[in-house]
C-alpha positions in Angstrom: 0.0 0.0 -0.1 1.4 3.3 -1.0 2.1 5.6 2.0 0.6 3.1 4.6 0.6 3.7 8.2 3.8 2.0 9.0 5.6 3.9 6.2 8.3 6.5 7.3 8.3 9.7 5.5 11.1 10.9 3.4 12.9 13.6 5.8 13.3 17.1 4.2 16.4 18.9 4.6 17.3 21.2 7.6 15.7 24.5 7.2 17.9 27.5 7.4 16.3 30.5 9.3 16.3 32.6 6.3 13.9 30.2 4.4 11.4 31.1 6.9 11.5 34.7 6.2 12.4 35.2 2.6 10.2 34.1 -0.3 12.9 33.7 -2.6 15.0 31.6 -0.1 12.0 29.3 0.6 11.3 28.9 -3.3 15.0 28.0 -3.7 14.8 25.5 -0.7 11.9 23.7 -2.1 13.1 23.7 -5.8 16.3 22.1 -4.5 14.1 19.3 -2.6 12.5 18.6 -5.8 15.8 18.4 -7.9 17.2 16.1 -5.2 14.4 13.9 -5.2 14.3 13.8 -9.0 18.1 12.8 -9.0 17.0 9.7 -6.8 14.1 9.0 -9.2 16.3 8.8 -12.2 17.6 5.3 -10.8 14.2 4.0 -10.9 14.0 3.6 -14.6 10.9 5.6 -15.4 12.5 8.7 -17.1 11.1 9.3 -20.7 14.9 8.7 -21.9 15.0 5.3 -20.4 14.8 2.4 -22.6 12.2 0.5 -20.7 9.9 3.5 -21.1 10.6 3.9 -24.6 9.7 0.2 -25.2 6.4 0.8 -23.3 5.8 3.9 -25.4 6.3 2.3 -28.7 3.9 -0.5 -28.0 1.0 1.7 -27.0 1.5 4.8 -29.2 -0.1 3.2 -32.4 -3.2 2.2 -30.3 -3.4 5.7 -29.1 -3.0 7.2 -32.3 -5.8 5.2 -33.8 -8.2 6.1 -30.8 -7.3 9.8 -31.4 -8.2 9.4 -35.0 -11.6 7.9 -34.2 -12.1 10.8 -31.5 -11.7 13.3 -34.4 -14.1 11.2 -36.6 -16.8 11.2 -33.9 -16.3 15.2 -33.5 -16.6 15.7 -37.4 -19.8 13.4 -37.6 -21.3 15.4 -34.5 -20.6 18.7 -36.4 -22.3 17.3 -39.5 -25.4 16.1 -37.7 -25.7 19.7 -36.0 -25.5 21.2 -39.4 -28.1 19.0 -41.0 -30.4 19.8 -38.1 -29.8 23.6 -38.4 -30.2 23.6 -42.1 -33.2 21.2 -42.2 -32.0 18.9 -44.8 -34.2 16.1 -46.1 -34.9 13.0 -44.0 -32.7 10.7 -45.9 -29.6 12.9 -45.7 -30.4 13.4 -42.0 -30.8 9.8 -41.4 -27.3 9.1 -43.2 -25.6 11.7 -40.8 -26.8 9.9 -37.7 -25.9 6.6 -39.0 -22.4 8.1 -39.4 -22.2 9.3 -36.0 -23.3 5.9 -34.7 -20.5 4.2 -36.7 -17.9 6.8 -35.7 -18.7 6.1 -31.9 -18.5 2.5 -32.4 -15.3 2.7 -34.1 -14.1 4.9 -31.1 -15.3 2.4 -28.5 -13.4 -0.3 -30.3 -10.2 1.7 -30.5 -10.3 2.4 -26.8 -10.7 -1.3 -26.0 -7.8 -2.3 -28.4 -5.7 0.4 -26.6 -6.7 -1.0 -23.3 -6.0 -4.5 -24.4 -2.4 -3.7 -25.5 -1.7 -1.8 -22.2 -3.2 -4.7 -20.2 -1.1 -7.3 -22.2 2.2 -5.5 -22.7 2.7 -2.7 -20.2 0.5 -3.2 -17.0 2.1 -6.5 -16.0 5.7 -5.2 -16.7 5.1 -2.2 -14.7 3.9 -4.3 -11.7 6.9 -6.5 -12.1 9.2 -3.3 -12.3 7.4 -1.9 -9.3 8.1 -5.3 -7.3 11.8 -5.0 -8.3 12.0 -1.7 -7.0 10.3 -2.7 -3.6 13.3 -5.0 -3.2 16.0 -2.4 -4.2 14.5 0.9 -3.0 11.8 0.2 -0.3 11.1 4.1 0.1 10.7 4.6 -3.8 6.9 5.0 -3.6 7.3 7.6 -0.8 9.9 9.5 -2.7 7.5 9.6 -5.7 4.7 10.9 -3.5 6.8 13.7 -1.9 8.3 14.9 -5.4 5.0 14.9 -7.0 3.2 16.9 -4.1 6.0 19.4 -4.1 5.8 19.8 -8.0 1.9 20.1 -8.0 1.9 22.6 -5.0 5.0 24.5 -6.7 7.6 26.1 -4.7 6.1 29.5 -5.4 2.8 28.7 -3.9 4.4 27.1 -0.8 6.5 30.0 -0.3 3.5 32.4 -0.5 1.8 30.3 2.1 4.5 29.6 4.6 7.0 32.4 4.8 6.5 34.6 7.7 4.6 32.3 9.9 6.6 29.7 11.8 3.6 27.6 12.7 2.4 27.3 9.2 5.9 26.4 7.9 6.4 23.8 10.7 3.0 22.2 9.9 3.6 22.3 6.2 6.9 20.6 6.8 5.4 17.8 8.9 2.7 17.1 6.4 5.3 16.8 3.6 6.9 14.1 5.5 3.7 12.3 6.0 3.3 9.8 3.0 -0.1 8.4 4.3 -1.6 11.7 4.2 -0.1 12.7 0.8 -1.4 9.4 -0.7 -4.8 9.8 0.7 -4.9 13.3 -1.0 -3.7 11.8 -4.3 -6.3 8.8 -4.0 -9.2 11.4 -3.9 -8.1 13.6 -6.7 -5.7 16.1 -5.5 -6.8 19.5 -3.7 -8.6 22.2 -5.9 -6.1 24.2 -7.8 -3.4 21.9 -6.4 -3.3 24.1 -3.2 -1.8 21.3 -1.1 -0.6 23.8 1.5 -3.8 25.1 2.3 -5.4 21.5 2.2 -2.8 20.3 4.7 -3.7 23.3 6.8 -7.5 22.8 6.8 -7.1 19.1 7.4 -4.7 19.6 10.5 -7.1 22.1 11.8 -10.1 19.7 11.7 -8.0 16.9 13.4 -7.0 19.3 16.0 -10.7 20.4 16.9 -12.7 17.4 16.2 -12.1 14.4 18.4 -14.3 12.1 16.1 -12.1 13.1 13.0 -8.8 12.5 15.1 -10.0 9.2 16.5 -10.7 8.0 12.9 -7.1 8.7 11.4 -6.1 5.1 11.7 -9.3 3.4 10.6 -10.1 6.1 8.1 -13.7 6.0 9.2 -16.4 8.4 8.0 -15.3 11.3 10.1 -11.8 11.1 9.0 -12.9 10.8 5.4 -15.1 13.7 5.8 -12.2 15.9 7.1 -10.2 14.8 4.1 -13.0 15.8 1.6 -13.5 19.2 3.2 -9.6 19.9 3.2 -9.3 18.9 -0.5 -12.5 20.7 -1.8 -12.0 23.9 0.3 -8.3 24.3 -0.3 -9.6 26.7 -2.9 -11.9 29.0 -1.0 -15.6 28.8 -1.8 -18.4 31.4 -1.5 -21.8 31.4 -0.7 -24.2 31.4 -3.4 -24.5 34.9 -5.1 -22.3 36.4 -2.4 -18.5 37.1 -1.8 -19.0 35.5 1.7 -16.4 32.6 2.1 -17.6 29.2 3.4 -15.7 28.3 6.6 -14.3 24.9 5.9 -14.2 24.0 9.7 -17.8 25.1 10.1 -18.6 23.1 7.1 -17.0 19.9 8.4 -19.0 20.3 11.7 -22.2 20.9 10.1 -22.1 17.4 8.5 -20.5 15.8 11.5 -23.3 17.0 13.6 -25.8 16.0 11.0 -24.5 12.6 10.7 -24.5 12.1 14.5 -28.1 13.2 14.8 -29.0 10.8 11.9 -30.4 13.5 9.5 -28.4 12.3 6.6 -29.1 9.5 4.1 -27.7 6.2 5.2 -25.4 6.1 2.0 -23.3 8.8 3.6 -21.4 6.6 6.1 -20.2 4.5 3.2 -18.9 7.4 0.7 -15.5 7.5 -0.2 -13.3 10.7 0.1 -13.8 11.4 -3.7 -17.6 11.1 -3.3 -17.6 13.3 -0.1 -16.2 16.1 -2.1 -19.2 16.4 -4.2 -21.2 16.7 -0.9 -19.1 19.3 1.2 -18.7 21.4 -2.0 -22.2 22.8 -1.6 -22.5 26.6 -2.3 -25.1 27.1 0.2 -24.4 28.5 3.7 -24.4 25.9 6.5 -27.7 27.4 7.9 -29.5 27.1 4.2 -28.3 23.5 4.1 -30.0 22.9 7.4 -33.0 24.8 6.2 -33.4 22.7 3.0 -33.1 19.6 5.1 -35.7 20.8 7.5 -38.1 22.0 4.7 -38.1 18.8 2.9 -38.9 17.0 6.1 -41.7 19.4 7.0 -43.2 20.2 3.5 -42.7 16.9 1.5 -41.5 13.9 3.8 -42.5 11.7 0.7 -39.6 12.9 -1.2 -37.3 12.2 1.8 -38.3 8.5 2.0 -38.8 7.9 -1.8 -37.9 4.2 -2.4 -36.6 5.3 -5.9 -33.2 6.6 -5.1 -33.1 8.1 -8.4 -35.6 10.8 -7.3 -35.1 10.8 -3.5 -34.9 14.4 -2.4 -34.3 16.2 -5.9 -38.0 15.2 -6.8 -38.8 18.5 -5.0 -37.6 20.2 -8.1 -40.2 18.6 -10.4 -43.0 19.2 -7.9 -42.2 22.6 -6.5 -39.7 24.5 -8.6 -41.9 26.0 -11.4 -40.4 26.1 -14.8 -40.4 29.9 -15.5 -38.4 32.9 -15.6 -36.9 33.2 -12.2 -38.3 35.8 -9.6 -35.6 37.1 -7.5 -37.1 39.4 -5.0 -33.9 40.7 -3.5 -30.0 40.2 -3.7 -28.3 38.4 -2.8 -30.3 35.4 -4.3 -31.2 32.8 -2.0 -32.5 29.1 -2.3 -35.6 30.2 -0.5 -36.3 32.6 -3.3 -35.5 30.0 -5.8 -38.1 27.5 -4.7 -40.5 30.2 -4.1 -40.1 31.9 -7.4 -39.1 29.2 -9.7 -36.6 29.2 -12.6 -35.6 27.5 -15.9 -33.2 24.6 -16.3 -30.2 26.2 -14.5 -32.0 27.2 -11.3 -33.9 23.9 -11.2 -30.6 22.0 -11.3 -29.0 24.1 -8.6 -31.9 23.4 -6.2 -31.8 19.8 -7.1 -28.2 19.7 -6.2 -28.7 21.5 -2.8 -31.5 19.0 -2.0 -29.2 16.2 -2.3 -26.1 17.5 -0.9 -28.4 18.7 2.2 -29.0 15.0 3.0 -25.4 14.1 2.3 -26.0 12.6 -1.3 -23.1 13.6 -3.7 -23.8 15.5 -6.8 -21.9 16.3 -9.9 -23.1 19.2 -12.0 -24.2 18.3 -15.6 -24.3 20.7 -18.5 -25.7 19.5 -21.8 -26.2 21.3 -25.2 -28.5 24.1 -24.4 -29.4 22.7 -21.2 -28.3 22.4 -17.4 -29.0 19.3 -15.4 -27.4 17.5 -12.5 -26.3 13.9 -11.6 -26.1 12.3 -8.1 -24.5 9.4 -6.5 -26.9 6.3 -6.3 -27.0 3.3 -4.0 -27.7 0.7 -6.7 -24.5 1.1 -8.4 -22.3 3.4 -6.1 -21.9 5.6 -9.3 -23.8 8.5 -10.7 -27.1 9.0 -12.7 -28.2 12.0 -14.5 -31.5 13.7 -13.3 -33.4 16.8 -14.8 -31.9 15.8 -18.1 -31.1 13.3 -20.8 -29.3 10.0 -19.7 -26.6 10.7 -22.0 -23.1 11.0 -20.5 -21.6 11.6 -23.8 -23.4 14.9 -24.3 -22.8 15.9 -20.7 -19.7 17.8 -19.0 -18.9 19.7 -15.9 -15.9 21.7 -14.9 -13.8 20.7 -18.1 -14.6 17.1 -17.7 -16.7 15.1 -20.3 -19.3 13.2 -18.5 -18.4 9.9 -20.3 -15.0 10.0 -18.7 -16.6 11.0 -15.4 -18.8 8.1 -15.4 -15.9 5.7 -16.3 -14.0 7.1 -13.3 -17.1 7.0 -10.9 -17.6 3.4 -11.9 -14.0 2.5 -11.5 -14.0 3.9 -7.9 -17.3 2.0 -7.2 -15.4 -1.3 -7.9 -13.0 -0.2 -4.9 -15.6 0.4 -2.3 -13.4 2.1 0.4 -10.1 0.5 -0.8 -7.2 2.3 -2.3 -6.6 2.5 -6.1 -4.1 -0.1 -7.1 -0.5 1.0 -6.9 -0.2 1.2 -10.8 -2.8 3.9 -10.9 -0.9 6.0 -8.2 2.3 5.4 -9.7 1.3 6.6 -13.3 -0.1 9.7 -11.6 3.1 10.5 -9.8 5.3 9.8 -12.7 3.2 11.8 -15.1 3.5 14.9 -12.7 7.1 14.4 -12.1 7.8 14.2 -16.1 5.9 17.5 -16.4 2.9 16.0 -18.2 -0.1 18.5 -18.2 -3.4 16.7 -18.1 -5.7 18.0 -21.0 -9.4 18.6 -20.3 -11.6 15.8 -21.8 -14.0 18.6 -22.9 -11.5 20.8 -24.6 -10.6 20.7 -28.4 -7.0 19.8 -27.1 -8.4 16.3 -26.2 -8.4 15.6 -30.0 -5.0 16.9 -30.9 -1.7 14.8 -31.3 -0.2 16.9 -28.3 -2.2 14.7 -26.0 -0.2 11.8 -26.9 3.1 13.1 -25.4 1.4 12.5 -22.0 1.9 8.7 -22.2 1.8 8.1 -18.3 -1.5 10.3 -18.2 -2.9 8.1 -20.9 -1.8 4.9 -19.0 -3.6 6.0 -16.1 -6.8 6.7 -18.1 -6.6 3.2 -19.6 -6.3 1.9 -16.1 -9.3 3.8 -15.0 -11.2 2.2 -18.0 -10.1 -1.2 -17.2 -11.3 -1.0 -13.5 -14.5 0.5 -14.9 -15.1 -2.6 -17.2 -14.2 -5.0 -14.3 -16.9 -3.5 -12.1 -18.4 -6.9 -12.0 -22.2 -7.6 -11.6 -21.4 -9.6 -8.4 -19.7 -6.7 -6.8 -22.6 -4.2 -7.8 -25.2 -6.8 -6.6 -23.3 -6.8 -3.1 -23.5 -3.1 -3.1 -27.2 -3.2 -4.0 -27.8 -5.7 -1.0 -26.0 -3.3 1.2 -28.1 -0.3 -0.1 -31.3 -2.3 0.4 -30.1 -3.1 4.1 -29.5 0.6 4.7 -32.8 1.5 3.4 -34.2 -0.1 6.5 -34.0 3.3 8.0 -36.9 4.6 5.5 -39.0 1.8 7.0 -38.0 2.6 10.4 -39.0 6.1 9.9 -42.4 4.8 8.7 -42.9 2.8 11.8 -42.0 5.8 14.1 -44.1 8.3 12.2 -47.3 6.5 11.5 -48.7 6.2 15.1 -52.2 5.7 15.6 -54.0 9.0 16.2 -57.6 9.5 16.6 -59.2 11.6 13.8 -60.7 14.0 16.2 -59.2 14.6 19.6 -61.8 16.3 22.0 -60.9 18.1 25.2 -62.9 18.5 28.2 -63.6 22.3 27.5 -65.1 21.5 24.2 -62.0 22.3 22.2 -61.0 19.7 19.6 -58.1 18.9 17.2 -59.0 17.3 13.7 -56.1 15.4 12.1 -55.7 16.5 8.3 -55.0 12.9 7.3 -58.4 11.6 8.7 -60.6 13.1 5.8 -63.5 11.0 4.6 -63.0 12.1 1.1 -60.1 13.5 -1.0 -59.6 14.8 -4.5 -56.4 12.6 -5.1 -56.7 12.8 -8.9 -53.5 13.9 -10.5 -51.6 14.3 -7.4 -53.8 17.1 -6.1 -54.0 15.6 -2.6 -51.1 13.5 -0.9 -51.5 11.9 2.4 -47.9 11.2 3.8 -46.1 10.3 7.0 -45.0 13.2 9.2 -41.6 13.9 10.7 -43.1 16.0 13.6 -42.6 14.6 17.0 -46.3 13.9 17.5 -46.0 11.5 14.4 -48.9 10.5 12.5 -49.6 11.7 8.9 -50.1 15.0 7.2 -52.0 16.1 4.1 -50.3 17.9 1.0 -52.8 19.9 -1.3 -52.1 21.3 -4.8 -54.1 23.3 -7.3 -57.9 22.6 -6.7 -57.5 19.6 -4.5 -59.8 19.2 -1.6 -60.4 17.2 1.5 -63.5 16.6 3.4 -64.2 15.5 7.2 -67.1 14.7 9.4 -67.1 16.1 12.8 -69.6 14.3 14.9 -71.2 16.7 17.4 -74.4 14.4 17.9 -73.3 14.0 21.6 -73.0 17.6 22.0 -76.7 18.7 21.7 -77.4 21.7 24.0 -81.1 22.4 24.2 -82.1 25.4 22.1 -78.5 26.3 21.2 -78.3 26.1 17.4 -74.8 26.9 16.7 -71.4 26.9 18.5 -68.7 29.2 17.7 -65.2 27.9 17.5 -61.8 29.8 16.6 -60.0 27.6 14.0 -56.3 27.7 13.2 -54.3 25.4 11.1 -51.0 24.0 11.3 -49.3 24.4 7.7 -46.2 24.6 5.7 -45.7 26.6 2.6 -42.6 27.2 0.4 -43.9 29.8 -2.1 -44.6 33.4 -1.4 -47.6 33.4 -3.6 -50.2 31.7 -1.5 -54.0 31.5 -1.9 -56.7 31.3 0.7 -58.1 28.0 2.0 -61.7 28.1 1.8 -63.8 26.0 4.4 -67.4 25.1 3.7 -69.4 23.8 6.7 -72.7 22.0 6.4 -74.6 20.2 9.2 -75.4 17.2 7.2 -73.5 14.8 4.8 -74.9 16.5 2.0 -74.4 20.1 0.9 -77.7 20.3 -0.8 -79.1 22.4 2.0 -76.4 25.1 1.8 -73.3 25.7 3.6 -71.4 28.5 5.5 -68.2 29.5 3.8 -65.1 30.8 5.5 -61.8 32.0 4.1 -58.4 31.1 5.9 -55.4 33.3 5.0 -52.4 31.2 4.2 -49.1 32.6 5.2 -45.6 32.2 3.5 -44.0 30.0 6.2 -40.5 29.5 4.2 -40.8 25.8 4.8 -41.3 25.9 8.4 -44.2 24.7 10.4 -46.5 27.7 11.4 -50.0 28.5 12.5 -52.7 30.3 10.4 -54.3 33.3 11.9 -57.6 32.3 13.7 -61.0 32.4 11.9 -64.2 32.2 13.7 -66.5 29.4 12.4 -69.8 28.0 13.3 -70.6 24.2 14.0 -74.0 22.9 14.7 -74.4 20.6 18.0 -76.4 17.6 17.8 -75.3 17.0 14.2 -72.6 15.5 12.0 -71.0 18.6 10.5 -69.5 18.0 7.1 -66.2 20.3 6.7 -65.0 20.9 3.1 -61.5 22.4 2.8 -60.4 23.5 -0.8 -59.0 26.3 -3.0 -60.7 27.9 -5.7 -57.6 28.9 -7.8 -56.7 26.0 -10.2 -53.0 27.4 -10.2 -52.7 27.2 -6.2 -49.3 26.1 -5.2 -48.4 23.5 -2.6 -49.7 23.6 0.9 -49.0 21.1 3.7 -51.4 20.6 6.6 -50.9 18.6 9.8 -54.1 19.5 11.7 -57.0 21.8 12.4 -57.5 23.2 15.9 -60.9 24.3 17.1 -61.1 26.4 20.3 -64.6 26.8 21.8 -65.6 30.4 22.2 -69.0 30.1 24.1 
């Protein structure tokens, strides 16, 4: 294992006092360390000028060139198809273009597989053998590679800017640079953002210092330690709250998710996520209190989305039901997610809110852009890889942050085959050697991806082929095991159901004549088209709640036959409703009351104003209503506007006034 617990780090040279105070001296110091390490690495036989390397290069280069040709052919076929669509050519020409594109993609896939076969047959075994020989000759060779790679990627200039003038920072940096286990964990999870290793080390060490859970999990690499690593790597480059210049505090972000996990507020998948996947949770651009708000809002307003058995739409279904597809209505700046769900938006804002919904419950999301469209993808329990939501299920047409979706899908599937194990040494070695030899990774979404210049990065290409091999080898057996684990985890949903669906009386009468009517105890409901939904409640008093949309209605019978009071014909009650809304545009709830099971004899009508509660439980202003003692009163709650937005109701409280 590269950089395992028992490994001793490569000691750094003594630090002259001037290095701590002079940027130039510090840059020279780290540059000298890199050159010294490179001198040792020359003995490893992995330099570009080495005959062994040249033999590997010659064996794989023809296959890579063929693959490049097919990539160019695919791009040319895509351009032709787009031109045909734009120029509205005849159907035969259009069909021919689509067929040519399909063939070009098949040729590309075959060329990729052919290149992988060559690498698997002629290079990977030799690399493994070469590494085994080095284990015998130079036991520390892996740690030398790690330290050299980190120094090169971090750059002496950036290290000097970070550390000079602060002894505490400098000493902590030196300690981290001699910690092969930590450097390997960083590399395994994809390097810090913008290669800011010094900042990532600082965040990580700060979390370990202040969190007992993270500190105690270092050796076992448990969920708390993996979370600390993810926050350090992702927040090495400062991140800002949505539509503001307010920086997100990485230490607070760590504690937000640690606390939510300990309170069992997150999806059960969270505890099994790798550092790589956790990065796509903690990178959320909402403030911590807004993440908490989103979690609470979903549990209050649409608990059915929280316990959706279809993981594809769990949490993010809130977008389809509540974020209207329209021009966004931002009421004020800065923009907020509360405004977004209230005012709606087109594909971009809808995707933003879907990502927040998933991330707030600890489910990783990877942003997705498609031609003329914005969508999202999220981690799924069935495969431990990612699935696209709110857009077409087409990784080839998807991209994000310079990475084509097809290659992200390969990597996520490769990582799914590992569970929480490390990448094989060959993957790590090719990554280190690529950096040390000065290879600059090319964006898979850029035009350079289809140029011969890419083929100069042989080590990078070998690492890509290794990822593809691992993706192909993610066996059905392994994925079935993961699915079984996911099913076991999902017991938490069933447990929620058992806890929440406690038996409640439809009407609870008190001695003073007051009573509470449970919203879920309706005798009739307009459930057509999803206009009325009865769902379990997360509230402490358990039971169920009702969600109304559009013109959906619910009816109740309140039996007051035992309440006859001589000549008294009506009894006054003060009515309040316990409700949740997420849209600022609310419509009144109408109550019609009739002293019989039929409304033919007429009914009294009352209007209940519904406040905008921003996803929190609140109580409506009281309305005085009249009920008839000695009768079975029929209560009919409805809204007249067919465009009425969502309204969640827990119960109706009736306080007797006379």
